[in-house]
N, CA, C, O and CB atoms as a CASP TS submission, in Angstrom:
PFRMAT TS
TARGET T0000
AUTHOR 0000-0000-0000
METHOD Language model
MODEL 1
PARENT N/A
ATOM      1  N   MET     1     -95.887 -23.606  -9.570  1.00  0.00           N
ATOM      2  CA  MET     1     -96.563 -24.402 -10.582  1.00  0.00           C
ATOM      3  C   MET     1     -97.016 -23.485 -11.712  1.00  0.00           C
ATOM      4  O   MET     1     -97.564 -22.409 -11.474  1.00  0.00           O
ATOM      5  CB  MET     1     -97.767 -25.173  -9.975  1.00  0.00           C
ATOM      6  N   ASP     2     -96.785 -23.916 -12.911  1.00  0.00           N
ATOM      7  CA  ASP     2     -97.146 -23.123 -14.085  1.00  0.00           C
ATOM      8  C   ASP     2     -98.644 -23.158 -14.324  1.00  0.00           C
ATOM      9  O   ASP     2     -99.315 -24.140 -14.005  1.00  0.00           O
ATOM     10  CB  ASP     2     -96.406 -23.628 -15.324  1.00  0.00           C
ATOM     11  N   SER     3     -99.158 -22.080 -14.886  1.00  0.00           N
ATOM     12  CA  SER     3    -100.566 -22.039 -15.246  1.00  0.00           C
ATOM     13  C   SER     3    -100.802 -22.912 -16.480  1.00  0.00           C
ATOM     14  O   SER     3     -99.864 -23.344 -17.149  1.00  0.00           O
ATOM     15  CB  SER     3    -101.027 -20.580 -15.505  1.00  0.00           C
ATOM     16  N   GLN     4    -102.052 -23.149 -16.751  1.00  0.00           N
ATOM     17  CA  GLN     4    -102.411 -23.979 -17.906  1.00  0.00           C
ATOM     18  C   GLN     4    -101.900 -23.349 -19.202  1.00  0.00           C
ATOM     19  O   GLN     4    -101.462 -24.057 -20.109  1.00  0.00           O
ATOM     20  CB  GLN     4    -103.942 -24.176 -17.977  1.00  0.00           C
ATOM     21  N   ILE     5    -101.955 -22.051 -19.286  1.00  0.00           N
ATOM     22  CA  ILE     5    -101.500 -21.341 -20.488  1.00  0.00           C
ATOM     23  C   ILE     5     -99.994 -21.542 -20.685  1.00  0.00           C
ATOM     24  O   ILE     5     -99.539 -21.807 -21.797  1.00  0.00           O
ATOM     25  CB  ILE     5    -101.834 -19.827 -20.390  1.00  0.00           C
ATOM     26  N   ILE     6     -99.233 -21.414 -19.606  1.00  0.00           N
ATOM     27  CA  ILE     6     -97.787 -21.565 -19.690  1.00  0.00           C
ATOM     28  C   ILE     6     -97.424 -23.006 -20.060  1.00  0.00           C
ATOM     29  O   ILE     6     -96.539 -23.229 -20.886  1.00  0.00           O
ATOM     30  CB  ILE     6     -97.123 -21.166 -18.356  1.00  0.00           C
ATOM     31  N   ARG     7     -98.100 -23.974 -19.457  1.00  0.00           N
ATOM     32  CA  ARG     7     -97.826 -25.378 -19.787  1.00  0.00           C
ATOM     33  C   ARG     7     -98.070 -25.638 -21.262  1.00  0.00           C
ATOM     34  O   ARG     7     -97.288 -26.332 -21.913  1.00  0.00           O
ATOM     35  CB  ARG     7     -98.696 -26.318 -18.935  1.00  0.00           C
ATOM     36  N   ARG     8     -99.143 -25.088 -21.788  1.00  0.00           N
ATOM     37  CA  ARG     8     -99.439 -25.285 -23.209  1.00  0.00           C
ATOM     38  C   ARG     8     -98.369 -24.648 -24.085  1.00  0.00           C
ATOM     39  O   ARG     8     -97.975 -25.212 -25.106  1.00  0.00           O
ATOM     40  CB  ARG     8    -100.814 -24.705 -23.557  1.00  0.00           C
ATOM     41  N   ALA     9     -97.903 -23.470 -23.681  1.00  0.00           N
ATOM     42  CA  ALA     9     -96.882 -22.781 -24.472  1.00  0.00           C
ATOM     43  C   ALA     9     -95.559 -23.549 -24.468  1.00  0.00           C
ATOM     44  O   ALA     9     -94.817 -23.510 -25.449  1.00  0.00           O
ATOM     45  CB  ALA     9     -96.666 -21.363 -23.937  1.00  0.00           C
ATOM     46  N   LYS    10     -95.266 -24.236 -23.381  1.00  0.00           N
ATOM     47  CA  LYS    10     -94.027 -25.003 -23.297  1.00  0.00           C
ATOM     48  C   LYS    10     -94.004 -26.161 -24.291  1.00  0.00           C
ATOM     49  O   LYS    10     -92.933 -26.613 -24.696  1.00  0.00           O
ATOM     50  CB  LYS    10     -93.835 -25.532 -21.886  1.00  0.00           C
ATOM     51  N   PHE    11     -95.160 -26.631 -24.677  1.00  0.00           N
ATOM     52  CA  PHE    11     -95.230 -27.745 -25.615  1.00  0.00           C
ATOM     53  C   PHE    11     -95.315 -27.292 -27.064  1.00  0.00           C
ATOM     54  O   PHE    11     -95.677 -28.076 -27.942  1.00  0.00           O
ATOM     55  CB  PHE    11     -96.411 -28.609 -25.291  1.00  0.00           C
ATOM     56  N   LYS    12     -94.987 -26.039 -27.317  1.00  0.00           N
ATOM     57  CA  LYS    12     -95.108 -25.499 -28.667  1.00  0.00           C
ATOM     58  C   LYS    12     -94.231 -26.219 -29.682  1.00  0.00           C
ATOM     59  O   LYS    12     -94.565 -26.270 -30.866  1.00  0.00           O
ATOM     60  CB  LYS    12     -94.766 -24.042 -28.659  1.00  0.00           C
ATOM     61  N   THR    13     -93.124 -26.770 -29.233  1.00  0.00           N
ATOM     62  CA  THR    13     -92.249 -27.473 -30.172  1.00  0.00           C
ATOM     63  C   THR    13     -92.868 -28.791 -30.612  1.00  0.00           C
ATOM     64  O   THR    13     -92.589 -29.271 -31.711  1.00  0.00           O
ATOM     65  CB  THR    13     -90.877 -27.723 -29.542  1.00  0.00           C
ATOM     66  N   VAL    14     -93.702 -29.375 -29.768  1.00  0.00           N
ATOM     67  CA  VAL    14     -94.363 -30.632 -30.104  1.00  0.00           C
ATOM     68  C   VAL    14     -95.599 -30.379 -30.955  1.00  0.00           C
ATOM     69  O   VAL    14     -95.866 -31.098 -31.917  1.00  0.00           O
ATOM     70  CB  VAL    14     -94.742 -31.396 -28.832  1.00  0.00           C
ATOM     71  N   ASN    15     -96.338 -29.360 -30.590  1.00  0.00           N
ATOM     72  CA  ASN    15     -97.596 -29.055 -31.250  1.00  0.00           C
ATOM     73  C   ASN    15     -97.412 -27.853 -32.177  1.00  0.00           C
ATOM     74  O   ASN    15     -97.110 -26.753 -31.713  1.00  0.00           O
ATOM     75  CB  ASN    15     -98.708 -28.781 -30.210  1.00  0.00           C
ATOM     76  N   LYS    16     -97.588 -28.054 -33.457  1.00  0.00           N
ATOM     77  CA  LYS    16     -97.399 -26.976 -34.427  1.00  0.00           C
ATOM     78  C   LYS    16     -98.468 -25.889 -34.315  1.00  0.00           C
ATOM     79  O   LYS    16     -98.256 -24.773 -34.788  1.00  0.00           O
ATOM     80  CB  LYS    16     -97.398 -27.543 -35.829  1.00  0.00           C
ATOM     81  N   ASN    17     -99.604 -26.192 -33.702  1.00  0.00           N
ATOM     82  CA  ASN    17    -100.694 -25.222 -33.535  1.00  0.00           C
ATOM     83  C   ASN    17    -100.743 -24.695 -32.110  1.00  0.00           C
ATOM     84  O   ASN    17    -101.828 -24.441 -31.586  1.00  0.00           O
ATOM     85  CB  ASN    17    -102.040 -25.856 -33.903  1.00  0.00           C
ATOM     86  N   TRP    18     -99.586 -24.524 -31.471  1.00  0.00           N
ATOM     87  CA  TRP    18     -99.555 -24.140 -30.074  1.00  0.00           C
ATOM     88  C   TRP    18    -100.183 -22.772 -29.837  1.00  0.00           C
ATOM     89  O   TRP    18    -100.790 -22.549 -28.789  1.00  0.00           O
ATOM     90  CB  TRP    18     -98.138 -24.146 -29.575  1.00  0.00           C
ATOM     91  N   ILE    19    -100.049 -21.859 -30.783  1.00  0.00           N
ATOM     92  CA  ILE    19    -100.616 -20.524 -30.609  1.00  0.00           C
ATOM     93  C   ILE    19    -102.127 -20.618 -30.490  1.00  0.00           C
ATOM     94  O   ILE    19    -102.723 -19.999 -29.608  1.00  0.00           O
ATOM     95  CB  ILE    19    -100.224 -19.602 -31.782  1.00  0.00           C
ATOM     96  N   GLN    20    -102.741 -21.377 -31.361  1.00  0.00           N
ATOM     97  CA  GLN    20    -104.192 -21.553 -31.330  1.00  0.00           C
ATOM     98  C   GLN    20    -104.631 -22.172 -30.012  1.00  0.00           C
ATOM     99  O   GLN    20    -105.653 -21.778 -29.449  1.00  0.00           O
ATOM    100  CB  GLN    20    -104.655 -22.426 -32.503  1.00  0.00           C
ATOM    101  N   ASP    21    -103.860 -23.143 -29.515  1.00  0.00           N
ATOM    102  CA  ASP    21    -104.190 -23.779 -28.243  1.00  0.00           C
ATOM    103  C   ASP    21    -104.140 -22.784 -27.096  1.00  0.00           C
ATOM    104  O   ASP    21    -105.011 -22.792 -26.227  1.00  0.00           O
ATOM    105  CB  ASP    21    -103.241 -24.937 -27.968  1.00  0.00           C
ATOM    106  N   VAL    22    -103.135 -21.934 -27.087  1.00  0.00           N
ATOM    107  CA  VAL    22    -102.999 -20.950 -26.015  1.00  0.00           C
ATOM    108  C   VAL    22    -104.129 -19.927 -26.084  1.00  0.00           C
ATOM    109  O   VAL    22    -104.727 -19.592 -25.062  1.00  0.00           O
ATOM    110  CB  VAL    22    -101.633 -20.243 -26.098  1.00  0.00           C
ATOM    111  N   VAL    23    -104.422 -19.434 -27.276  1.00  0.00           N
ATOM    112  CA  VAL    23    -105.464 -18.418 -27.437  1.00  0.00           C
ATOM    113  C   VAL    23    -106.841 -18.961 -27.054  1.00  0.00           C
ATOM    114  O   VAL    23    -107.682 -18.220 -26.545  1.00  0.00           O
ATOM    115  CB  VAL    23    -105.488 -17.909 -28.881  1.00  0.00           C
ATOM    116  N   GLU    24    -107.070 -20.240 -27.295  1.00  0.00           N
ATOM    117  CA  GLU    24    -108.364 -20.832 -26.968  1.00  0.00           C
ATOM    118  C   GLU    24    -108.470 -21.280 -25.513  1.00  0.00           C
ATOM    119  O   GLU    24    -109.539 -21.712 -25.083  1.00  0.00           O
ATOM    120  CB  GLU    24    -108.625 -22.003 -27.871  1.00  0.00           C
ATOM    121  N   ALA    25    -107.377 -21.184 -24.741  1.00  0.00           N
ATOM    122  CA  ALA    25    -107.396 -21.589 -23.340  1.00  0.00           C
ATOM    123  C   ALA    25    -108.346 -20.686 -22.553  1.00  0.00           C
ATOM    124  O   ALA    25    -108.453 -19.497 -22.852  1.00  0.00           O
ATOM    125  CB  ALA    25    -105.972 -21.540 -22.736  1.00  0.00           C
ATOM    126  N   PRO    26    -109.034 -21.236 -21.554  1.00  0.00           N
ATOM    127  CA  PRO    26    -110.014 -20.450 -20.799  1.00  0.00           C
ATOM    128  C   PRO    26    -109.417 -19.243 -20.078  1.00  0.00           C
ATOM    129  O   PRO    26    -110.113 -18.243 -19.902  1.00  0.00           O
ATOM    130  CB  PRO    26    -110.694 -21.330 -19.798  1.00  0.00           C
ATOM    131  N   GLY    27    -108.160 -19.301 -19.657  1.00  0.00           N
ATOM    132  CA  GLY    27    -107.561 -18.198 -18.918  1.00  0.00           C
ATOM    133  C   GLY    27    -106.952 -17.114 -19.783  1.00  0.00           C
ATOM    134  O   GLY    27    -106.457 -16.116 -19.260  1.00  0.00           O
ATOM    135  N   PHE    28    -106.977 -17.287 -21.091  1.00  0.00           N
ATOM    136  CA  PHE    28    -106.367 -16.310 -21.998  1.00  0.00           C
ATOM    137  C   PHE    28    -107.279 -15.098 -22.140  1.00  0.00           C
ATOM    138  O   PHE    28    -108.452 -15.229 -22.488  1.00  0.00           O
ATOM    139  CB  PHE    28    -106.087 -16.942 -23.386  1.00  0.00           C
ATOM    140  N   LYS    29    -106.728 -13.916 -21.866  1.00  0.00           N
ATOM    141  CA  LYS    29    -107.506 -12.672 -21.939  1.00  0.00           C
ATOM    142  C   LYS    29    -107.225 -12.007 -23.283  1.00  0.00           C
ATOM    143  O   LYS    29    -106.292 -11.215 -23.418  1.00  0.00           O
ATOM    144  CB  LYS    29    -107.152 -11.705 -20.748  1.00  0.00           C
ATOM    145  N   LYS    30    -108.034 -12.338 -24.256  1.00  0.00           N
ATOM    146  CA  LYS    30    -107.831 -11.836 -25.610  1.00  0.00           C
ATOM    147  C   LYS    30    -108.012 -10.319 -25.656  1.00  0.00           C
ATOM    148  O   LYS    30    -109.033  -9.791 -25.216  1.00  0.00           O
ATOM    149  CB  LYS    30    -108.800 -12.519 -26.587  1.00  0.00           C
ATOM    150  N   GLY    31    -107.013  -9.635 -26.190  1.00  0.00           N
ATOM    151  CA  GLY    31    -107.081  -8.186 -26.348  1.00  0.00           C
ATOM    152  C   GLY    31    -106.627  -7.391 -25.137  1.00  0.00           C
ATOM    153  O   GLY    31    -106.614  -6.162 -25.190  1.00  0.00           O
ATOM    154  N   ALA    32    -106.254  -8.049 -24.053  1.00  0.00           N
ATOM    155  CA  ALA    32    -105.868  -7.343 -22.832  1.00  0.00           C
ATOM    156  C   ALA    32    -104.597  -6.512 -23.028  1.00  0.00           C
ATOM    157  O   ALA    32    -104.520  -5.375 -22.563  1.00  0.00           O
ATOM    158  CB  ALA    32    -105.663  -8.341 -21.697  1.00  0.00           C
ATOM    159  N   PHE    33    -103.613  -7.073 -23.709  1.00  0.00           N
ATOM    160  CA  PHE    33    -102.360  -6.346 -23.921  1.00  0.00           C
ATOM    161  C   PHE    33    -102.574  -5.143 -24.826  1.00  0.00           C
ATOM    162  O   PHE    33    -101.974  -4.089 -24.618  1.00  0.00           O
ATOM    163  CB  PHE    33    -101.297  -7.271 -24.522  1.00  0.00           C
ATOM    164  N   THR    34    -103.424  -5.299 -25.823  1.00  0.00           N
ATOM    165  CA  THR    34    -103.746  -4.184 -26.722  1.00  0.00           C
ATOM    166  C   THR    34    -104.434  -3.063 -25.953  1.00  0.00           C
ATOM    167  O   THR    34    -104.134  -1.887 -26.160  1.00  0.00           O
ATOM    168  CB  THR    34    -104.644  -4.663 -27.884  1.00  0.00           C
ATOM    169  N   ARG    35    -105.349  -3.423 -25.074  1.00  0.00           N
ATOM    170  CA  ARG    35    -106.037  -2.410 -24.259  1.00  0.00           C
ATOM    171  C   ARG    35    -105.048  -1.671 -23.359  1.00  0.00           C
ATOM    172  O   ARG    35    -105.146  -0.455 -23.195  1.00  0.00           O
ATOM    173  CB  ARG    35    -107.143  -3.065 -23.402  1.00  0.00           C
ATOM    174  N   LYS    36    -104.099  -2.401 -22.780  1.00  0.00           N
ATOM    175  CA  LYS    36    -103.087  -1.761 -21.937  1.00  0.00           C
ATOM    176  C   LYS    36    -102.251  -0.785 -22.754  1.00  0.00           C
ATOM    177  O   LYS    36    -101.939   0.312 -22.289  1.00  0.00           O
ATOM    178  CB  LYS    36    -102.180  -2.817 -21.279  1.00  0.00           C
ATOM    179  N   ALA    37    -101.891  -1.180 -23.963  1.00  0.00           N
ATOM    180  CA  ALA    37    -101.090  -0.311 -24.825  1.00  0.00           C
ATOM    181  C   ALA    37    -101.868   0.955 -25.179  1.00  0.00           C
ATOM    182  O   ALA    37    -101.319   2.056 -25.142  1.00  0.00           O
ATOM    183  CB  ALA    37    -100.672  -1.058 -26.107  1.00  0.00           C
ATOM    184  N   ARG    38    -103.126   0.797 -25.517  1.00  0.00           N
ATOM    185  CA  ARG    38    -103.943   1.971 -25.867  1.00  0.00           C
ATOM    186  C   ARG    38    -104.084   2.923 -24.691  1.00  0.00           C
ATOM    187  O   ARG    38    -104.008   4.140 -24.863  1.00  0.00           O
ATOM    188  CB  ARG    38    -105.331   1.534 -26.346  1.00  0.00           C
ATOM    189  N   ARG    39    -104.291   2.376 -23.489  1.00  0.00           N
ATOM    190  CA  ARG    39    -104.405   3.228 -22.302  1.00  0.00           C
ATOM    191  C   ARG    39    -103.109   3.989 -22.047  1.00  0.00           C
ATOM    192  O   ARG    39    -103.127   5.116 -21.553  1.00  0.00           O
ATOM    193  CB  ARG    39    -104.770   2.388 -21.072  1.00  0.00           C
ATOM    194  N   ALA    40    -101.982   3.362 -22.389  1.00  0.00           N
ATOM    195  CA  ALA    40    -100.679   4.005 -22.199  1.00  0.00           C
ATOM    196  C   ALA    40    -100.328   4.932 -23.359  1.00  0.00           C
ATOM    197  O   ALA    40     -99.307   5.619 -23.315  1.00  0.00           O
ATOM    198  CB  ALA    40     -99.591   2.950 -22.038  1.00  0.00           C
ATOM    199  N   GLY    41    -101.168   4.957 -24.398  1.00  0.00           N
ATOM    200  CA  GLY    41    -100.906   5.806 -25.559  1.00  0.00           C
ATOM    201  C   GLY    41     -99.775   5.292 -26.431  1.00  0.00           C
ATOM    202  O   GLY    41     -99.068   6.072 -27.068  1.00  0.00           O
ATOM    203  N   LYS    42     -99.605   3.961 -26.457  1.00  0.00           N
ATOM    204  CA  LYS    42     -98.523   3.355 -27.227  1.00  0.00           C
ATOM    205  C   LYS    42     -99.079   2.291 -28.163  1.00  0.00           C
ATOM    206  O   LYS    42    -100.204   1.817 -28.004  1.00  0.00           O
ATOM    207  CB  LYS    42     -97.461   2.747 -26.291  1.00  0.00           C
ATOM    208  N   LYS    43     -98.261   1.932 -29.137  1.00  0.00           N
ATOM    209  CA  LYS    43     -98.582   0.772 -29.976  1.00  0.00           C
ATOM    210  C   LYS    43     -98.180  -0.471 -29.193  1.00  0.00           C
ATOM    211  O   LYS    43     -97.352  -0.400 -28.284  1.00  0.00           O
ATOM    212  CB  LYS    43     -97.845   0.835 -31.380  1.00  0.00           C
ATOM    213  N   THR    44     -98.766  -1.602 -29.548  1.00  0.00           N
ATOM    214  CA  THR    44     -98.490  -2.824 -28.800  1.00  0.00           C
ATOM    215  C   THR    44     -97.010  -3.225 -28.875  1.00  0.00           C
ATOM    216  O   THR    44     -96.452  -3.707 -27.889  1.00  0.00           O
ATOM    217  CB  THR    44     -99.361  -3.957 -29.324  1.00  0.00           C
ATOM    218  N   THR    45     -96.385  -3.035 -30.012  1.00  0.00           N
ATOM    219  CA  THR    45     -94.970  -3.404 -30.127  1.00  0.00           C
ATOM    220  C   THR    45     -94.090  -2.507 -29.255  1.00  0.00           C
ATOM    221  O   THR    45     -93.096  -2.969 -28.695  1.00  0.00           O
ATOM    222  CB  THR    45     -94.515  -3.322 -31.594  1.00  0.00           C
ATOM    223  N   ARG    46     -94.449  -1.232 -29.140  1.00  0.00           N
ATOM    224  CA  ARG    46     -93.687  -0.315 -28.295  1.00  0.00           C
ATOM    225  C   ARG    46     -93.839  -0.689 -26.820  1.00  0.00           C
ATOM    226  O   ARG    46     -92.863  -0.673 -26.069  1.00  0.00           O
ATOM    227  CB  ARG    46     -94.145   1.140 -28.528  1.00  0.00           C
ATOM    228  N   LEU    47     -95.066  -1.027 -26.406  1.00  0.00           N
ATOM    229  CA  LEU    47     -95.283  -1.451 -25.030  1.00  0.00           C
ATOM    230  C   LEU    47     -94.527  -2.745 -24.758  1.00  0.00           C
ATOM    231  O   LEU    47     -93.929  -2.900 -23.693  1.00  0.00           O
ATOM    232  CB  LEU    47     -96.786  -1.634 -24.746  1.00  0.00           C
ATOM    233  N   MET    48     -94.549  -3.669 -25.705  1.00  0.00           N
ATOM    234  CA  MET    48     -93.822  -4.924 -25.553  1.00  0.00           C
ATOM    235  C   MET    48     -92.338  -4.652 -25.309  1.00  0.00           C
ATOM    236  O   MET    48     -91.748  -5.222 -24.391  1.00  0.00           O
ATOM    237  CB  MET    48     -94.008  -5.813 -26.799  1.00  0.00           C
ATOM    238  N   LYS    49     -91.738  -3.792 -26.118  1.00  0.00           N
ATOM    239  CA  LYS    49     -90.319  -3.466 -25.961  1.00  0.00           C
ATOM    240  C   LYS    49     -90.051  -2.797 -24.620  1.00  0.00           C
ATOM    241  O   LYS    49     -89.057  -3.104 -23.962  1.00  0.00           O
ATOM    242  CB  LYS    49     -89.852  -2.558 -27.100  1.00  0.00           C
ATOM    243  N   ASP    50     -90.932  -1.880 -24.208  1.00  0.00           N
ATOM    244  CA  ASP    50     -90.773  -1.214 -22.918  1.00  0.00           C
ATOM    245  C   ASP    50     -90.822  -2.207 -21.764  1.00  0.00           C
ATOM    246  O   ASP    50     -90.020  -2.134 -20.834  1.00  0.00           O
ATOM    247  CB  ASP    50     -91.850  -0.154 -22.735  1.00  0.00           C
ATOM    248  N   VAL    51     -91.768  -3.130 -21.835  1.00  0.00           N
ATOM    249  CA  VAL    51     -91.909  -4.129 -20.773  1.00  0.00           C
ATOM    250  C   VAL    51     -90.678  -5.028 -20.720  1.00  0.00           C
ATOM    251  O   VAL    51     -90.168  -5.319 -19.638  1.00  0.00           O
ATOM    252  CB  VAL    51     -93.179  -4.976 -20.989  1.00  0.00           C
ATOM    253  N   LEU    52     -90.200  -5.468 -21.880  1.00  0.00           N
ATOM    254  CA  LEU    52     -89.041  -6.355 -21.904  1.00  0.00           C
ATOM    255  C   LEU    52     -87.754  -5.645 -21.478  1.00  0.00           C
ATOM    256  O   LEU    52     -86.850  -6.274 -20.929  1.00  0.00           O
ATOM    257  CB  LEU    52     -88.867  -6.938 -23.292  1.00  0.00           C
ATOM    258  N   GLU    53     -87.673  -4.345 -21.729  1.00  0.00           N
ATOM    259  CA  GLU    53     -86.483  -3.577 -21.339  1.00  0.00           C
ATOM    260  C   GLU    53     -86.504  -3.200 -19.859  1.00  0.00           C
ATOM    261  O   GLU    53     -85.446  -3.098 -19.238  1.00  0.00           O
ATOM    262  CB  GLU    53     -86.373  -2.313 -22.189  1.00  0.00           C
ATOM    263  N   ASN    54     -87.688  -2.992 -19.285  1.00  0.00           N
ATOM    264  CA  ASN    54     -87.837  -2.577 -17.887  1.00  0.00           C
ATOM    265  C   ASN    54     -88.857  -3.457 -17.168  1.00  0.00           C
ATOM    266  O   ASN    54     -89.910  -2.964 -16.765  1.00  0.00           O
ATOM    267  CB  ASN    54     -88.262  -1.096 -17.805  1.00  0.00           C
ATOM    268  N   PRO    55     -88.572  -4.741 -16.999  1.00  0.00           N
ATOM    269  CA  PRO    55     -89.569  -5.649 -16.431  1.00  0.00           C
ATOM    270  C   PRO    55     -89.977  -5.324 -14.997  1.00  0.00           C
ATOM    271  O   PRO    55     -91.082  -5.673 -14.582  1.00  0.00           O
ATOM    272  CB  PRO    55     -89.049  -7.039 -16.479  1.00  0.00           C
ATOM    273  N   ASP    56     -89.113  -4.665 -14.238  1.00  0.00           N
ATOM    274  CA  ASP    56     -89.447  -4.351 -12.846  1.00  0.00           C
ATOM    275  C   ASP    56     -90.550  -3.299 -12.728  1.00  0.00           C
ATOM    276  O   ASP    56     -91.150  -3.150 -11.664  1.00  0.00           O
ATOM    277  CB  ASP    56     -88.208  -3.871 -12.116  1.00  0.00           C
ATOM    278  N   ASP    57     -90.817  -2.575 -13.802  1.00  0.00           N
ATOM    279  CA  ASP    57     -91.834  -1.528 -13.785  1.00  0.00           C
ATOM    280  C   ASP    57     -93.233  -2.053 -14.074  1.00  0.00           C
ATOM    281  O   ASP    57     -94.194  -1.285 -14.030  1.00  0.00           O
ATOM    282  CB  ASP    57     -91.484  -0.465 -14.784  1.00  0.00           C
ATOM    283  N   TYR    58     -93.370  -3.351 -14.371  1.00  0.00           N
ATOM    284  CA  TYR    58     -94.654  -3.906 -14.798  1.00  0.00           C
ATOM    285  C   TYR    58     -95.035  -5.134 -13.981  1.00  0.00           C
ATOM    286  O   TYR    58     -94.189  -5.756 -13.338  1.00  0.00           O
ATOM    287  CB  TYR    58     -94.608  -4.264 -16.278  1.00  0.00           C
ATOM    288  N   THR    59     -96.306  -5.468 -14.018  1.00  0.00           N
ATOM    289  CA  THR    59     -96.800  -6.633 -13.287  1.00  0.00           C
ATOM    290  C   THR    59     -96.357  -7.919 -13.968  1.00  0.00           C
ATOM    291  O   THR    59     -95.943  -7.918 -15.127  1.00  0.00           O
ATOM    292  CB  THR    59     -98.330  -6.591 -13.175  1.00  0.00           C
ATOM    293  N   THR    60     -96.451  -9.005 -13.230  1.00  0.00           N
ATOM    294  CA  THR    60     -96.092 -10.315 -13.775  1.00  0.00           C
ATOM    295  C   THR    60     -96.966 -10.644 -14.975  1.00  0.00           C
ATOM    296  O   THR    60     -96.478 -11.182 -15.969  1.00  0.00           O
ATOM    297  CB  THR    60     -96.226 -11.410 -12.701  1.00  0.00           C
ATOM    298  N   GLU    61     -98.243 -10.328 -14.891  1.00  0.00           N
ATOM    299  CA  GLU    61     -99.165 -10.611 -15.999  1.00  0.00           C
ATOM    300  C   GLU    61     -98.750  -9.855 -17.261  1.00  0.00           C
ATOM    301  O   GLU    61     -98.741 -10.425 -18.352  1.00  0.00           O
ATOM    302  CB  GLU    61    -100.608 -10.235 -15.608  1.00  0.00           C
ATOM    303  N   THR    62     -98.411  -8.590 -17.117  1.00  0.00           N
ATOM    304  CA  THR    62     -97.997  -7.787 -18.262  1.00  0.00           C
ATOM    305  C   THR    62     -96.687  -8.308 -18.848  1.00  0.00           C
ATOM    306  O   THR    62     -96.511  -8.313 -20.066  1.00  0.00           O
ATOM    307  CB  THR    62     -97.848  -6.315 -17.857  1.00  0.00           C
ATOM    308  N   LYS    63     -95.772  -8.743 -17.993  1.00  0.00           N
ATOM    309  CA  LYS    63     -94.509  -9.306 -18.484  1.00  0.00           C
ATOM    310  C   LYS    63     -94.773 -10.579 -19.286  1.00  0.00           C
ATOM    311  O   LYS    63     -94.168 -10.785 -20.338  1.00  0.00           O
ATOM    312  CB  LYS    63     -93.547  -9.603 -17.305  1.00  0.00           C
ATOM    313  N   ARG    64     -95.663 -11.423 -18.801  1.00  0.00           N
ATOM    314  CA  ARG    64     -95.983 -12.660 -19.516  1.00  0.00           C
ATOM    315  C   ARG    64     -96.647 -12.357 -20.860  1.00  0.00           C
ATOM    316  O   ARG    64     -96.377 -13.022 -21.859  1.00  0.00           O
ATOM    317  CB  ARG    64     -96.902 -13.553 -18.659  1.00  0.00           C
ATOM    318  N   GLN    65     -97.513 -11.349 -20.872  1.00  0.00           N
ATOM    319  CA  GLN    65     -98.160 -10.966 -22.123  1.00  0.00           C
ATOM    320  C   GLN    65     -97.133 -10.446 -23.119  1.00  0.00           C
ATOM    321  O   GLN    65     -97.222 -10.740 -24.311  1.00  0.00           O
ATOM    322  CB  GLN    65     -99.240  -9.905 -21.869  1.00  0.00           C
ATOM    323  N   ALA    66     -96.162  -9.679 -22.645  1.00  0.00           N
ATOM    324  CA  ALA    66     -95.121  -9.143 -23.528  1.00  0.00           C
ATOM    325  C   ALA    66     -94.248 -10.266 -24.090  1.00  0.00           C
ATOM    326  O   ALA    66     -93.892 -10.242 -25.268  1.00  0.00           O
ATOM    327  CB  ALA    66     -94.249  -8.122 -22.772  1.00  0.00           C
ATOM    328  N   VAL    67     -93.907 -11.237 -23.267  1.00  0.00           N
ATOM    329  CA  VAL    67     -93.108 -12.375 -23.731  1.00  0.00           C
ATOM    330  C   VAL    67     -93.902 -13.184 -24.751  1.00  0.00           C
ATOM    331  O   VAL    67     -93.350 -13.622 -25.761  1.00  0.00           O
ATOM    332  CB  VAL    67     -92.681 -13.274 -22.540  1.00  0.00           C
ATOM    333  N   PHE    68     -95.184 -13.384 -24.498  1.00  0.00           N
ATOM    334  CA  PHE    68     -96.029 -14.107 -25.441  1.00  0.00           C
ATOM    335  C   PHE    68     -96.052 -13.383 -26.780  1.00  0.00           C
ATOM    336  O   PHE    68     -95.915 -14.007 -27.832  1.00  0.00           O
ATOM    337  CB  PHE    68     -97.461 -14.263 -24.886  1.00  0.00           C
ATOM    338  N   MET    69     -96.223 -12.067 -26.741  1.00  0.00           N
ATOM    339  CA  MET    69     -96.258 -11.296 -27.980  1.00  0.00           C
ATOM    340  C   MET    69     -94.912 -11.383 -28.710  1.00  0.00           C
ATOM    341  O   MET    69     -94.883 -11.501 -29.935  1.00  0.00           O
ATOM    342  CB  MET    69     -96.616  -9.825 -27.686  1.00  0.00           C
ATOM    343  N   ALA    70     -93.823 -11.325 -27.985  1.00  0.00           N
ATOM    344  CA  ALA    70     -92.497 -11.442 -28.601  1.00  0.00           C
ATOM    345  C   ALA    70     -92.348 -12.803 -29.278  1.00  0.00           C
ATOM    346  O   ALA    70     -91.788 -12.898 -30.370  1.00  0.00           O
ATOM    347  CB  ALA    70     -91.381 -11.241 -27.543  1.00  0.00           C
ATOM    348  N   ASN    71     -92.847 -13.854 -28.631  1.00  0.00           N
ATOM    349  CA  ASN    71     -92.788 -15.194 -29.236  1.00  0.00           C
ATOM    350  C   ASN    71     -93.617 -15.272 -30.506  1.00  0.00           C
ATOM    351  O   ASN    71     -93.208 -15.908 -31.478  1.00  0.00           O
ATOM    352  CB  ASN    71     -93.269 -16.248 -28.243  1.00  0.00           C
ATOM    353  N   ILE    72     -94.763 -14.640 -30.504  1.00  0.00           N
ATOM    354  CA  ILE    72     -95.630 -14.634 -31.679  1.00  0.00           C
ATOM    355  C   ILE    72     -94.948 -13.906 -32.845  1.00  0.00           C
ATOM    356  O   ILE    72     -94.989 -14.372 -33.983  1.00  0.00           O
ATOM    357  CB  ILE    72     -96.985 -13.968 -31.346  1.00  0.00           C
ATOM    358  N   LEU    73     -94.330 -12.776 -32.555  1.00  0.00           N
ATOM    359  CA  LEU    73     -93.698 -11.982 -33.607  1.00  0.00           C
ATOM    360  C   LEU    73     -92.422 -12.607 -34.135  1.00  0.00           C
ATOM    361  O   LEU    73     -92.011 -12.307 -35.256  1.00  0.00           O
ATOM    362  CB  LEU    73     -93.402 -10.606 -33.099  1.00  0.00           C
ATOM    363  N   ASN    74     -91.790 -13.464 -33.357  1.00  0.00           N
ATOM    364  CA  ASN    74     -90.526 -14.075 -33.774  1.00  0.00           C
ATOM    365  C   ASN    74     -90.679 -15.480 -34.322  1.00  0.00           C
ATOM    366  O   ASN    74     -89.686 -16.191 -34.475  1.00  0.00           O
ATOM    367  CB  ASN    74     -89.579 -14.104 -32.625  1.00  0.00           C
ATOM    368  N   LYS    75     -91.888 -15.891 -34.618  1.00  0.00           N
ATOM    369  CA  LYS    75     -92.075 -17.274 -35.084  1.00  0.00           C
ATOM    370  C   LYS    75     -91.545 -17.512 -36.461  1.00  0.00           C
ATOM    371  O   LYS    75     -91.637 -18.627 -36.974  1.00  0.00           O
ATOM    372  CB  LYS    75     -93.513 -17.637 -35.058  1.00  0.00           C
TER
END
């Protein structure tokens, strides 16, 4: 079963403000991906690319955050 955040993201084609809905969701950890990138000594875009290129090296949460960031950058 998908989390509330994932369900909201799936409806992005229906709702033009889907990003705002996801960010305002109670389970959304604002700034978590940025903190992970800083701890790794990387920029967020570099960490995103690393995660997407080597998904087996990262947690499910980090993979979802990287996919979310990729969707935001490709809008």
